[in-house]
C-alpha positions in Angstrom: -3.0 -11.1 -1.3 -1.0 -12.9 -3.9 -3.8 -14.6 -5.8 -5.8 -11.5 -6.7 -4.1 -10.9 -10.0 -5.8 -11.8 -13.2 -4.7 -12.4 -16.7 -4.9 -14.8 -19.7 -6.4 -18.1 -18.7 -4.9 -21.2 -20.4 -6.2 -24.7 -19.5 -8.0 -23.4 -16.4 -4.9 -21.6 -15.0 -3.6 -18.2 -15.8 -0.5 -18.0 -18.1 2.5 -17.0 -15.9 4.8 -14.2 -17.0 8.5 -14.6 -16.7 10.4 -13.2 -13.7 12.7 -10.2 -14.3 15.2 -8.1 -12.5 13.7 -4.7 -11.8 15.9 -1.8 -13.2 17.5 0.5 -10.7 16.5 4.0 -9.9 17.2 6.6 -12.6 17.1 9.7 -10.4 18.1 11.0 -7.0 16.5 13.7 -4.9 17.8 15.2 -1.6 16.3 18.0 0.5 17.5 20.4 3.1 15.8 23.2 5.1 16.5 26.8 4.4 17.1 28.1 7.9 17.5 31.6 9.3 15.8 33.3 6.3 15.3 37.1 6.8 11.9 38.7 6.2 13.4 40.2 3.0 14.4 36.8 1.8 10.9 35.4 2.3 9.4 38.4 0.6 11.6 37.8 -2.5 10.8 34.1 -2.6 7.1 34.8 -2.4 7.3 37.4 -5.1 9.2 35.1 -7.4 6.9 32.2 -6.7 3.8 34.2 -7.4 5.1 35.7 -10.6 6.5 32.5 -12.1 3.4 30.6 -10.8 1.1 32.9 -12.8 3.3 32.3 -15.9 3.1 28.5 -15.4 -0.7 28.7 -15.1 -1.1 30.7 -18.3 1.2 28.3 -20.1 -0.7 25.3 -19.0 -3.9 26.9 -20.1 -2.4 27.5 -23.5 -1.1 24.0 -23.8 -4.5 22.5 -22.9 -6.1 24.7 -25.5 -3.8 23.4 -28.2 -4.8 19.8 -27.4 -3.7 17.4 -30.2 -2.7 20.4 -32.4 0.4 20.9 -30.4 3.6 21.2 -32.4 7.2 22.4 -32.1 6.1 25.8 -33.6 3.4 26.3 -30.9 5.9 25.3 -28.2 8.5 27.8 -29.5 5.9 30.6 -29.6 4.9 29.9 -26.0 8.5 29.9 -24.9 9.3 33.2 -26.6 6.4 34.8 -24.9 7.5 33.5 -21.5 11.1 34.5 -22.1 10.2 38.2 -22.4 8.5 38.1 -19.0 11.1 36.0 -17.2 14.3 34.5 -18.8 15.1 31.8 -21.3 16.0 29.2 -18.7 12.9 29.9 -16.6 10.8 29.7 -19.7 12.3 26.4 -20.6 11.6 25.0 -17.1 8.0 26.2 -17.2 7.2 24.7 -20.6 8.8 21.4 -19.7 6.8 21.2 -16.5 3.7 22.1 -18.5 4.3 19.3 -21.0 4.9 16.8 -18.2 1.7 17.8 -16.4 -0.4 17.5 -19.6 1.1 14.1 -20.4 0.3 12.9 -16.9 -3.3 14.0 -17.2 -3.5 12.2 -20.5 -2.3 9.0 -19.0 -4.8 9.3 -16.1 -7.6 9.9 -18.6 -6.7 6.7 -20.4 -6.7 4.8 -17.1 -10.1 6.3 -16.3 -11.5 5.1 -19.6 -10.2 1.6 -19.0 -11.7 1.4 -15.5 -15.1 2.6 -16.9 -15.0 -0.1 -19.6 -14.2 -2.8 -17.0 -17.1 -1.7 -14.9 -19.5 -1.7 -17.9 -18.4 -5.1 -18.9 -19.0 -6.6 -15.4 -22.4 -4.9 -15.1 -23.5 -6.2 -18.5 -22.5 -9.7 -17.6 -24.3 -9.8 -14.3 -27.4 -8.2 -15.7 -27.6 -10.9 -18.3 -27.7 -13.7 -15.7 -30.9 -14.9 -14.0 -31.6 -13.6 -10.6 -29.9 -15.5 -7.8 -27.5 -17.4 -10.0 -24.3 -18.2 -8.1 -21.0 -17.0 -9.5 -17.5 -18.6 -9.7 -14.1 -17.6 -8.5 -13.4 -15.7 -11.7 -16.8 -14.3 -12.5 -19.6 -12.9 -10.4 -23.1 -14.3 -10.5 -26.5 -12.7 -10.9 -28.0 -10.1 -8.7 -30.1 -11.1 -5.7 -33.4 -9.3 -6.3 -35.3 -7.3 -8.8 -34.7 -4.0 -7.0 -30.9 -4.6 -7.1 -31.1 -5.5 -10.7 -32.9 -2.3 -11.5 -30.5 -0.1 -9.5 -27.5 -1.7 -11.3 -29.2 -1.2 -14.7 -29.4 2.5 -13.9 -25.8 2.5 -12.8 -24.9 0.9 -16.1 -26.5 3.7 -18.0 -24.6 6.3 -15.9 -21.3 4.5 -16.6 -22.0 4.3 -20.3 -22.7 8.0 -20.4 -19.4 8.8 -18.5 -17.5 6.5 -20.7 -18.8 8.1 -23.9 -17.9 11.6 -22.5 -14.4 10.4 -21.6 -13.8 8.8 -25.0 -15.0 12.0 -26.7 -12.5 14.1 -24.6 -9.7 11.6 -25.4 -10.4 11.8 -29.1 -10.5 15.6 -29.0 -7.3 15.8 -26.9 -9.1 17.6 -24.1 -7.8 17.2 -20.5 -8.8 18.7 -17.2 -5.9 19.8 -15.0 -5.9 21.7 -11.7 -2.7 23.5 -10.7 -2.5 23.0 -7.0 -4.3 19.7 -6.9 -8.0 18.7 -7.3 -8.1 17.4 -3.7 -7.0 20.7 -2.2 -9.5 22.5 -4.4 -12.3 20.4 -3.1 -11.2 21.0 0.4 -12.3 24.6 0.0 -15.9 23.4 0.3 -15.2 21.3 3.4 -13.1 23.6 5.6 -14.8 22.6 8.9 -14.2 18.9 8.2 -10.5 19.6 7.3 -10.1 21.9 10.4 -8.9 24.8 8.3 -9.9 28.4 8.2 -10.4 30.2 4.9 -7.1 32.1 5.4 -5.1 28.9 6.1 -6.6 27.2 3.0 -5.8 30.3 0.9 -2.1 30.2 2.0 -1.8 26.5 1.2 -3.5 27.0 -2.2 -1.3 29.8 -3.2 1.9 28.0 -2.0 1.0 24.9 -4.1 0.6 27.1 -7.2 3.9 28.8 -6.9 6.7 27.9 -9.3 10.3 28.3 -8.0 12.2 25.6 -9.9 15.0 25.4 -12.4 16.4 22.6 -14.5 20.1 21.8 -14.4 22.6 22.4 -17.3 25.8 20.4 -17.7 28.8 22.6 -18.4 27.4 25.6 -16.5 28.9 26.9 -13.3 27.9 24.5 -10.5 25.4 22.7 -12.8 22.7 25.4 -12.7 22.6 29.0 -13.8 19.1 29.9 -12.5 19.3 28.5 -9.0 23.0 28.2 -8.0 24.3 26.5 -4.9 28.0 26.7 -4.2 30.0 24.0 -2.5 29.9 26.1 0.7 26.1 26.0 0.6 25.4 29.5 -0.5 22.1 29.8 -2.4 21.4 32.4 -5.1 18.6 32.7 -7.6 18.3 34.5 -10.9 15.4 36.9 -10.7 13.0 37.3 -13.6 13.1 40.6 -15.5 10.1 42.3 -13.8 11.7 41.6 -10.4 15.3 42.5 -11.2 15.1 45.6 -8.9 15.0 43.2 -5.9 18.5 41.9 -6.6 21.3 42.2 -4.0 24.1 40.8 -6.2 25.5 41.3 -9.6 23.8 40.2 -12.8 20.3 40.4 -11.4 20.8 37.7 -8.7 19.6 37.5 -5.2 21.7 35.7 -2.5 19.8 34.2 0.4 21.0 34.6 3.9 20.6 30.8 4.5 23.0 28.1 3.6 22.3 24.4 2.9 24.3 21.3 3.7 22.8 18.0 2.4 23.3 15.4 5.1 22.1 12.6 2.8 24.2 12.1 -0.4 26.1 15.3 0.3 29.3 13.9 -1.1 27.6 12.8 -4.3 26.0 16.2 -4.7 29.3 18.0 -4.1 31.1 15.8 -6.7 28.5 16.8 -9.3 28.5 20.5 -8.8 32.3 20.7 -8.6 32.4 18.9 -12.0 29.7 21.3 -13.3 27.2 18.5 -13.9 23.5 19.2 -14.2 21.6 19.5 -10.9 17.9 20.7 -10.8 16.6 22.7 -7.8 13.2 23.4 -6.4 12.2 25.7 -3.5 8.9 25.3 -1.8 7.1 26.4 1.4 5.6 24.1 3.9 2.7 26.2 5.1 1.8 23.9 8.0 5.2 24.3 9.6 6.1 27.6 8.1 9.4 26.3 6.7 11.1 26.7 3.4 12.9 23.8 1.8 15.4 23.3 -1.1 15.3 20.1 -3.1 18.2 19.1 -5.3 17.7 16.3 -7.9 19.8 14.8 -10.7 19.7 11.9 -13.1 21.8 8.8 -12.9 23.3 7.0 -16.0 21.5 3.9 -17.0 23.1 0.8 -15.6 23.0 -2.6 -17.3 20.7 -4.9 -15.4 22.5 -8.0 -13.9 21.3 -11.3 -15.4 18.7 -13.2 -13.4 21.0 -16.3 -12.9 23.8 -14.2 -11.6 21.5 -12.3 -9.3 20.2 -15.4 -7.6 23.5 -17.3 -7.3 23.7 -16.8 -3.6 20.0 -17.5 -2.9 17.1 -15.1 -2.6 14.6 -13.9 0.0 11.0 -14.3 -1.1 8.6 -11.6 0.2 4.8 -11.8 0.3 3.2 -8.4 0.5 0.1 -8.2 2.8 -2.1 -5.5 4.3 -0.2 -5.2 7.5 3.2 -7.0 7.1 5.8 -8.5 4.8 6.1 -12.2 5.2 9.7 -13.2 4.2 11.6 -16.5 3.8 15.2 -17.1 2.9 15.9 -19.8 0.2 19.3 -21.1 -1.1 20.1 -21.2 -4.8 18.5 -24.6 -5.1 15.1 -23.4 -3.8 15.5 -25.0 -0.3 14.0 -23.0 2.6 16.7 -21.9 5.1 15.9 -21.1 8.7 12.5 -19.9 9.7 10.0 -17.3 8.5 10.4 -13.6 9.2 7.8 -10.9 9.5 8.1 -7.2 9.2 4.9 -5.4 10.3 3.6 -1.9 9.4 0.5 0.1 10.0 -1.2 1.7 7.0 -3.8 3.7 8.9 -3.5 7.4 9.5 -2.1 10.1 7.4 0.0 9.7 4.2 3.1 10.7 6.0 2.6 8.1 8.7 1.9 5.3 6.1 5.0 6.3 4.2 7.2 6.2 7.3 5.8 2.8 8.3 6.6 1.4 4.8 10.1 2.9 4.9 10.8 1.4 8.3 9.6 -2.1 7.3 11.7 -2.0 4.1 14.7 -0.9 6.1 14.5 -3.9 8.4 13.9 -6.2 5.5 17.0 -5.0 3.6 19.2 -5.1 6.7 18.1 -8.8 7.2 18.9 -9.6 3.6 22.4 -8.1 4.0 23.0 -10.1 7.1 21.8 -13.3 5.4 24.3 -12.8 2.6 21.8 -13.0 -0.3 22.1 -10.7 -3.3 18.4 -10.5 -4.4 14.9 -10.0 -3.0 12.0 -11.6 -4.8 8.7 -9.7 -4.6 5.4 -9.9 -6.4 4.7 -7.6 -9.3 1.4 -6.5 -7.8 -1.1 -4.1 -9.5 -4.6 -3.8 -8.1 -5.8 -1.2 -10.7 -8.4 -3.6 -12.1 -9.3 -5.0 -8.7 -10.7 -1.8 -7.0 -13.9 -1.5 -8.9 -17.1 -1.8 -6.9 -18.8 -3.6 -9.8 -16.3 -6.5 -9.4 -16.4 -7.0 -5.6 -19.9 -5.7 -5.0 -20.8 -5.6 -1.2 -17.2 -6.5 -0.1 -16.5 -2.9 0.9 -13.9 -3.7 3.5 -12.0 -5.8 1.0 -12.1 -3.0 -1.6 -10.8 -0.6 1.1 -8.1 -3.1 2.0 -6.6 -3.4 -1.5 -7.1 0.3 -2.2 -5.0 1.2 0.9 -2.0 -0.9 -0.2 0.5 1.5 -1.9 1.9 -1.0 -4.3 3.4 1.5 -6.8 5.1 3.5 -4.1 6.2 0.4 -2.3 7.9 -1.0 -5.4 9.6 2.3 -6.3 10.9 2.8 -2.8 12.1 -0.8 -2.4 14.0 -0.6 -5.7 15.7 2.6 -4.7 16.6 1.5 -1.2 17.8 -1.9 -2.2 20.0 -0.4 -5.0 21.9 1.6 -2.3 22.8 -1.6 -0.5 23.8 -3.5 -3.6 20.7 -5.7 -3.7 18.7 -6.6 -6.8 14.9 -6.8 -6.9 13.4 -9.7 -8.8 9.7 -9.1 -9.8 7.7 -12.3 -10.2 4.2 -13.1 -11.3 1.9 -13.2 -8.3 -0.6 -15.7 -9.6 -1.3 -18.7 -7.3 1.6 -18.1 -5.0 -0.5 -18.0 -1.8 -2.6 -21.0 -2.9 0.2 -23.2 -4.1 2.5 -22.1 -1.2 -0.1 -23.1 1.4 -0.9 -26.3 -0.4 2.7 -27.6 -0.8 4.8 -25.8 1.8 2.8 -24.7 4.8 2.0 -28.0 6.5 5.3 -29.9 5.8 7.4 -27.1 7.3 5.3 -26.5 10.4 6.8 -27.9 13.6 5.8 -27.5 17.3 8.3 -24.7 17.6 7.8 -23.1 14.2 4.4 -21.8 13.1 3.8 -21.5 9.4 1.1 -19.3 8.0 -0.2 -19.1 4.5 1.7 -15.9 4.0 5.0 -17.5 5.1 4.4 -20.3 2.6 3.7 -17.8 -0.1 7.1 -16.2 0.6 8.7 -19.6 -0.3 6.6 -19.8 -3.5 7.7 -16.3 -4.5 11.3 -17.1 -3.8 11.3 -20.3 -5.8 9.6 -18.5 -8.7 12.3 -15.8 -8.6 15.0 -18.6 -8.7 13.3 -20.1 -11.7 12.1 -23.2 -9.9 8.5 -24.4 -10.0 6.4 -23.8 -6.9 5.0 -27.3 -7.0 8.1 -29.5 -7.1 8.4 -33.2 -8.0 10.1 -33.9 -4.7 7.8 -33.3 -1.8 8.6 -30.4 0.6 8.7 -33.0 3.5 11.7 -34.7 1.8 13.4 -31.3 1.3 13.0 -30.4 4.9 14.3 -33.7 6.1 17.4 -33.5 3.8 18.0 -29.9 4.9 18.4 -31.1 8.5 20.4 -34.2 7.6 17.7 -36.8 8.5 16.4 -39.9 6.7 12.7 -40.5 6.8 11.3 -44.0 7.7 10.2 -46.3 4.9 6.6 -46.1 3.9 4.1 -48.7 5.1 5.6 -52.0 6.2 8.1 -52.4 3.4 10.5 -49.8 2.0 9.8 -50.5 -1.7 6.0 -50.6 -1.6 5.6 -46.8 -2.2 9.0 -46.1 -3.8 12.5 -45.1 -2.7 13.5 -43.8 0.7 13.2 -40.1 0.9 17.0 -39.7 1.2 17.8 -39.5 -2.6 21.2 -39.9 -4.0 22.9 -37.2 -6.0 22.0 -37.0 -9.8 25.5 -38.2 -10.8 25.6 -41.4 -8.6 25.4 -44.7 -10.4 22.5 -46.9 -9.5 20.4 -44.1 -7.9 17.3 -45.4 -9.7 17.7 -48.9 -8.5 15.9 -50.7 -5.7 17.4 -50.4 -2.2 19.1 -53.7 -1.2 17.4 -55.8 1.4 18.2 -55.6 5.1 19.8 -58.7 6.5 21.8 -59.9 9.5 25.0 -60.4 7.5 28.1 -58.4 8.3 29.2 -55.7 5.9 30.7 -57.4 2.8 29.8 -61.0 3.9 27.5 -63.5 2.2 23.8 -63.3 3.1 22.7 -66.2 5.3 19.4 -66.8 3.7 19.0 -64.3 0.9 15.5 -63.4 2.2 14.4 -60.0 3.4 13.8 -59.5 7.1 11.1 -57.1 8.2 12.5 -54.2 10.2 10.7 -52.7 13.2 8.7 -49.7 12.3 10.5 -46.4 12.6 9.3 -43.5 14.7 7.6 -40.6 13.1 9.7 -38.2 15.1 12.9 -36.9 13.6 15.6 -37.4 16.2 19.2 -36.3 16.4 21.8 -38.7 15.0 24.1 -40.5 17.4 27.3 -38.7 18.1 29.4 -41.6 16.8 27.8 -41.4 13.3 28.2 -38.6 10.8 25.4 -38.2 8.2 26.6 -36.7 5.0 23.6 -36.0 2.8 23.4 -34.1 -0.5 21.4 -30.9 0.2 20.6 -30.4 -3.5 17.0 -30.8 -4.3 15.9 -32.6 -7.4 13.9 -29.8 -9.1 11.6 -30.6 -11.9 
């Protein structure tokens, strides 16, 4: 999967981008269930969610109508209108969520235009070629028949029409947003296929459109005035003005009968609220289970990224991402493979929850192995298959398109960075170009033994790790020499004489004098004595099998590899 990335081509090969240390997570979110809620509690939460959800829908409609004419004055007018129907803090939370949703729709619109342009470019190129012309690795060839050519010409006209409409919407600042989700909205027309009744769909639709959230405020009591959670776990919410008659506490507040206790990061959350630092809260209903949940989130201060050289000082683990497993290999700081390959499998079939759990479990095992190995960094490819999923580029390769579309690269990178940061590990993102091809060419066969099977993915892990360390994948010293030196062996001389093809594979250290000279001849003289004849004597051919050294000899060999 490593060689799918494209980019600028220079001299027949794509120009590689420099490796970098991925920045750590900037936010934290923890969740706990609201247990033992009374019917009155649930009624109040539903009323608050419906009321504030209606306000959020109206504000989003007004924001979309403003388009590119949005300004600070229009934002202030919308907030004043919402404040009269709720409160100042709730109005601020609603307008902020509206701006974030509009900006997200705007970015998705730009990505859609880019995908349409890529498809149009590919179709125009293939339609311009003669029928049956073969393509290359980088560009597709002509179409097979006249009927296929005609169908693709009609598709080109359709994509051009869609592209023109999308560009017009972009220039006018017009976006299309569905509160509650477009996928859930379309499910309304396929209830039998989704195994849902109309009532069940309606409950889920209304719950997704509710709005029970509040942003945190530093300096306020427990970090949030609208939704307040005390150190003992007591939860209370500030009711909007039209629902103030439902309050059961002072100052228009409603205290829930349920308490929360965050098992994960509970100490960090408690430290924040006791110091009155900002914590945002969100309450939502899981209609499938009939459970209410409270999510707490806060921001972390930006941490200076560790330099790449310091990160890789103790070696690195190179990870090749595939459709069903992570292929990992440990390397020391000089780029030498250590030990054998490791694989961490996962299954991306099934529901989204199942896929997410599989990825999380595989990453947990990978991080635990990295901690036991003593490395401080994990090298992984900076994959992005956005431009690789178009049907115009891969044509009939439907299974391949489904394969790369099913790989959650963005979620994988975000989750890996956050999980590794908790264990003190850094993530080094490398350019994925040619890692599988060069790894299989230069590392797969030399490292394979009867007891150690090497696949192309395992070799790609070595290539990724070397690129993270700053070493070239294709090294001047062959991987066979590296493997032999790592195990303290000396390879036999090539052919019938040791100097016909160069030095012996056991190279001296860079600082040793005379390392570039010719190896002295082998004679029958004792050590330090005069040679009897001064002529070389041909030694018997050495075995191709690397055997253990005799117990009476101790081989001390420099493990450093001469990297070029």
